[in-house]
C-alpha positions as CSV (number, residue, x, y, z in Angstrom):
1,X,-7.5,29.6,17.9
2,X,-5.7,30.8,14.8
3,X,-8.8,32.2,13.3
4,X,-9.5,34.0,16.5
5,X,-6.1,35.5,16.4
6,X,-6.4,36.4,12.8
7,X,-9.8,38.1,13.4
8,X,-8.7,40.2,16.5
9,X,-5.2,41.1,15.3
10,X,-6.5,41.9,11.9
11,X,-8.8,44.5,13.4
12,X,-6.0,46.1,15.2
13,X,-3.5,46.6,12.3
14,X,-3.5,48.7,9.2
15,X,-2.4,45.9,6.8
16,X,-4.3,42.8,7.8
17,X,-3.6,41.2,4.4
18,X,0.1,41.0,5.3
19,X,-0.5,39.3,8.7
20,X,1.2,35.9,8.8
21,X,0.4,33.5,11.8
22,X,2.5,30.4,12.3
23,X,2.4,27.9,15.2
24,X,5.0,25.6,16.6
25,X,4.8,22.9,19.2
26,X,7.1,23.3,22.2
27,X,6.6,20.2,24.1
28,X,3.1,20.3,25.7
29,X,2.7,24.0,24.5
30,X,1.5,25.5,21.3
31,X,3.3,28.9,20.4
32,X,1.7,31.2,17.9
33,X,4.0,33.5,16.0
34,X,2.7,36.8,14.5
35,X,4.5,38.4,11.6
36,X,3.4,41.8,10.2
37,X,4.7,45.1,9.0
38,X,7.0,47.0,11.4
39,X,4.5,49.9,11.5
40,X,1.8,47.6,12.7
41,X,3.7,46.1,15.6
42,X,3.2,49.0,18.0
43,X,-0.5,48.7,17.5
44,X,-0.5,45.1,18.6
45,X,1.8,45.7,21.5
46,X,-0.1,48.7,22.7
47,X,0.8,51.3,25.3
48,X,3.0,49.6,28.0
49,X,2.2,46.2,26.5
50,X,-1.4,46.2,27.6
51,X,-2.8,45.0,24.2
52,X,-0.5,42.1,23.7
53,X,-1.1,41.0,27.3
54,X,-4.8,41.2,26.8
55,X,-4.5,39.1,23.6
56,X,-2.4,36.5,25.6
57,X,-4.9,36.3,28.4
58,X,-7.8,35.8,26.0
59,X,-5.8,33.1,24.1
60,X,-4.9,31.3,27.3
61,X,-8.4,31.4,28.6
62,X,-9.7,29.8,25.4
63,X,-6.9,27.3,25.4
64,X,-7.6,26.4,29.0
65,X,-11.2,25.4,28.2
66,X,-9.7,22.9,25.7
67,X,-7.2,21.7,28.1
68,X,-4.0,23.0,26.2
69,X,-1.3,25.5,26.9
70,X,-0.6,28.3,24.4
71,X,1.9,31.2,23.9
72,X,2.0,34.2,21.7
73,X,5.0,35.9,20.2
74,X,5.6,38.8,17.8
75,X,8.3,38.3,15.1
76,X,9.9,41.6,14.0
């Protein structure tokens, strides 16, 4: 799933080389944290948060097939 996030988010932002993805286990849930340049954050969030919500939905759909729970957060 990290490779999926790196690919999709990398296509959205201007500086994909500076994208850092980390993950942490929170009980039965895996949370992915995205760190990037401040100028790239609005591109990932999108207008009214639609882009980040779509990313979360895709990530959850993929995780559900594997029987796990995931979350996605942006670190500013």
